[in-house]
N, C-alpha and C positions, 0 to 999 in steps of 0.2 A: 203529736200534741206535746206541749210542755206543761207539766203540772207542778205548781209550787204552793207550799202551805206552811203556816206557822201554828204551833199548838196554843190553845187557851188553857190557862191553869186556874184552879180555885185558890182559896186562901191558904190551903195546906200544901199548895204546890203540885197537886195532882192534875193530870191532863183531863180537862173536861170537854174538850172539843178542838176543832181546827178551823182556821180561817185561811183560805187559799184562792188560787186562780188557775184556770186552764187556758192555755194560749194555743191557737191553731198555727203550727209552724210549716204547713204544707207549702205555701208560697215561698217562704224563706229557704226551705230545703231545695226547692226547684231552682231558685236563683243561684244557690251555692253550687248545685250540680252543673248548671249552665256555665258559671264562671270557671269551674274546674275544667270543663270540656274545652272552653275557649283557650284557657291557659295551656292545655296540652297541645291544642292545634298550633298555637303560636310557638311553643317550644319546639315542636316538630319542624315547623317552617324555619325557625332559626337554626336548628341543627343541620338542615338541608342546605341552607344558603349562606350562612354567616359563620364567623369564628366565635361568636358569642354575643350575649346581650348584657346591658347594664341598666341600672335604675338609680338615678341621682335624686336624693332627697335634698332639695335646695336649702331647707330650713336648718338641717343638721350638718350639711356639707358632706355627708357620707354617700359613697357610691357603691352599690351592691353589684358585683360581677357574677355572671353565671359560671358554671364549671367549665364550659368550653371557651371562656374568654382568653384573650392573649395573655400569657403569663406576665406577672409583675416582677421585675428583678428584685431578688432578695426576699421574696415571699413564697411560701409553698403554694402549689396549685390547688384548685378547688373553689368552691363557692364561698367567697369572702367579701368583706366590706372594707373599703379603704377611704381615707380622706380624699376629697376631690383635689386638693392641693398636691398630694403625693402623686396622683395619677397624672396631673399636669406636667410633672417633671419628666414623665416618659416621652412627652411630645418633643420633637426636635426643636431646638431654640429658634430656628429660622421660620418654623411653622406656627408657633404659639400665638402670635398676634392674629394670624388669619383664622385659626380655630376660635379664638376668643370673639373676633368680630362676627363670625358666622353664628355662634351660639347667642350672642347678644341680639343679633338681628331677629332670631327666632323668638327669643324670650320677650322682646319688645313688640312682637306681632308684625314685624316688617318682612318676615319670611315665613311661609306656611310650614316649612320643614327645616330642621337643622341638618345640614349635609356638608361635609368637609373632607377633603383628602389631605392626609399629612403623614409624616414619618413617625413611627413609634419605636422605642428602644425595647428589644426583646430580651429574654432571659439570658441569651448567649452573648449579649452586649452588642449586637448588630442592629442596624436600622432597617425596618421594613415599612413599605407603604401600606397604609390602612385607610379604608373608606369608612367614615363614621356617619351614621344617620340617626336622628332622634326626633322626638316630638313631645311637647308638653302634654301630660295626661291628667294633670290635676291643677286647679287654680282655686284661690280663696274667693270669698264673696266679692271682693274688689277687683277680681281678675288677675291678681298677682300670681305668677307661676309658683307651684309648690313642688312638683315632681316632673322629671323628664326621663323618659324611657327610650332606649335606643339600641343599636346593634353595631358591632365592629365587623368589617369585611376585609380580609387580607387580599390586597390587590397588587402584591409585589410582582407576581408573574405577569400580570397585565401591564404594569408599568415598564417592566423589562422589555416586553414585546413592543410596547409603544415606542420606547427609546430606540429599539432596533429598527422599527419601521421608519422612524424619523431619520435615523442615520442613513438608511438605504435611500429614502426619498431625497435627502440632501445630496447624496452621491449622484442620483439620477438628474437632479436639477443642475448640478455642476456639469455633468456630461452633456446635458441638453444645451447648456450655454456654450460649451466648447464646440459642440457640433454646429451650432448656429454660426459661430465665428469661422469654423473650418469651411462650412458651405459658402460663406461670403468670400473668403479668400480664394476658394476654388472658382467661384463665379468670376472673380476679378481676373484670375489667370486665364480662364476661357475667353472672357471679354477682350483681354489684351491680345490673345491670339487671333481672335476675329478681326480686331482693328488693325493690328500690325502686319498680319500675314494675309488673311483672306481679303481684307479691305484693300491692301496694297496691290495684291494680284489683280483684283477687279479693276482698280484704278488704272493700272498699266495696260490691261487688255482694252479698256475703254479708250485710252489714248491712242493705242495702235489702230483701233477701228476708225477713230477720227482721222488718223493719217491716211488710212485706206480710202475713206470717202473723199478726202481733199486731194488725193493723188490723180484724180481724173479718170478713174476706172470706168469702163463702159459696161453696157448691158444692165443686168439686174443686180450687179454687185453692189453699187451704192445703196440701192433700196434695201437689199437684204442686210447690208452692214448697218444701215440706220436702224432696222428693226432689232438687230442684235444689240446695238448700243442702247436702245431704249430699255431692253430687258436687263442689260447690265446696270443701267441707272437705277432701275427698280431694285435689283439685287443689292446694290450699294446702299440704297436707302433702307432696305430691310435689315441689312447687316448693322447699320448704325443704330437702328431702333433696338435690335436684339442685343447689341453691345450695351446700350444704356439700360435695358431691362435686366441684363445679367448683373451688371455692376456699374453704378453711376461714376463715370470718370470725374465728374465735378466734385463728388464727395471726397475722393482721394487727392485731388489737386487743389481745391479751393476750400473744402471744409463742409461742415454740417449745414450751416445757415444757407450757403450758396446752393448746396445740393437740394435742400428742401424747396427753395425758391424755384429752381429748375424743374423739380418734380411737379410742383403745383401748377407751374406754367404749362407743362406738357399735358397734365391731366385736365386742366381747364380747356385746352385746345381740343382734346379728344372727347370731351363731354359737354354737357350744358351747365356744369357747375362753375360758378365764378369764385375762384379762390383768392383770398387775400393773405399775404404773409407779412408778419411783423417780427423783426429780430433786433437784438442788441449787438449783432455782429458775432464773430466766432469766439467762443471762450478760449482763453489762452491755455488753460490746463486740461482741456478735453482730450483724453487719450484716444489712440486710434481704435482700439477695440470697442470702447464705449461709444465712439462716434458711429461706428458701423451698426451697433445694436440699436442705438436711438434712431438712426435713419431707417432701419428696417421696421421699427415700430411705427414711425410716422408714416412711412409708405403704406403699411397695412391699414392704418386708420384712415388715411386719405382715400385709399382704394375702396374701403368700406363705404365712405361717403358717396363715392361715384356709383358704386354697385347697388347700394341698398337704401340710402337715405332719401332719395328723391328730393334733394335739397337744391334750391336755386343758388344758395350762397354758402360758403364755408370759409373759416379763418384758421390760420395756424400762427400761434404766438410762441416765440422762443426767447427766453431771457434768463439771466442768472441772478441769483439772490443768495447771500450768505453762504457761499461755497457750494451752491447747488444749481443745477440747470433745470429749468422748469419749462415744459412744453405743453401747450394747450391746443387741442384740435376740436373745433366746435362747428356745428352746422345748424341750419334752421329747417331741417327736414321733418319727416313724419315720426321720427323717434322709434323707440322699442323698449321692451322690458329689460333693463340693464341687468337685473339680478339673474334672470334666466339665461341670457346670452353669455354672461361671464362664466357660467359653469360648463358651457359647451366646448368641446375640443374641435379644432378645425381639422377636417379630414381632407381638405382640398389641396394641402401643401402650403398654404399661406402661413403667416406668422401667428395669427389668431390672438384673441383677447387673453386667453389663458396663458399663452406663451409670453405675451407682453407683461402680464402680471408677474409671472415667474422670473422673467429676466430682470425686472425692476427689483424684485426681492433679493435676487442673487447679488446685485451690485449695491445693496443697501438703500434702495429707493422705494417709491410707492407708485402705484397706478390706480387711479380712480376714474370711474365713468358714471356720468349722471345722464339719465335719459328716461323718458316716459312717452308712451304713444301720443303723437300729435304735438310734442314739445321739443323736438330736435334732440341733439346729443352733445355732450361735452366731455371729452376725455382729457385727463391731466396726468402727465408723467413728471415725476420729481426725483432726481437722483443726484447723489453727491459727485462733485468733480474730483478729478485726480485719482 
């Protein structure tokens, strides 16, 4: 209870009585205890997970930092209050605009929480990455923010780890690109060997069998020779198909546009898909390595149409615009969930959508795919020439 009283005095100034009031403070004391307990829990949480907390009084412009806060250069450590303008100077000049925009978005109600990663100047004069989070905790009757409370979290170690991971990932992407090119050149070497050596040997053997049949041999020799020649014709055909599968001779002799036309013609003959190819001709500044990678990507996309799309028609469009080559592969098949398929890695040995996206990124390009169940698919590759 809180008791308060004032004395009543007579004409001579002597106390003749008291007038007072007694107030029940039980609820008030309980609330104070609850607030203290909550504050202790919050401070324990901050000590466990953050570098410190801050309390910004917007009206006065003062910022109250906790004892565990990141030190302010030129000021002794401890629980102190600083002008908000002075603390802003600790933020890296390149990050200040982003910090301001994030804070304004929260103060104006466009973001439920203030959250921003930025670099802070430490007491030793070095820059460290800091994650700052905060929330408006007090507003006036008109809804104008009065106080913002938040925490600072040192994320320098995480940033360094992220940078190392990105560096390693970039190395892996470059190696994957080099491996793809190496595979293609090895395929070309094997294909050339099949064509120039195995193919020639089979052709000569077939010719000699033909001579044997025409020489007038008796008995079952002509019949058996004819059977052998038929087998050799089949072997020659299979060798040609295998040579084309390993490495398109059209690609290296006539270019990307002609190779894609040949590919689509062959796939159309082997399946029920009717392919249409539209090109502006071969770009003059298209390098050999990029030509190989783009052909592999188009081949993978067209094969996917044949294998999975169940599409009666498909179209491939190749054209150049503003120093870039743009390739569109579209079909009117049953479609798929593009977001889910793009995250899958191809384990069958094919190029795969993920590999196509990585390849485009490595050469400064983009790969986008649009599809939905029942609405066909449209894949777009756009990469710079040269």
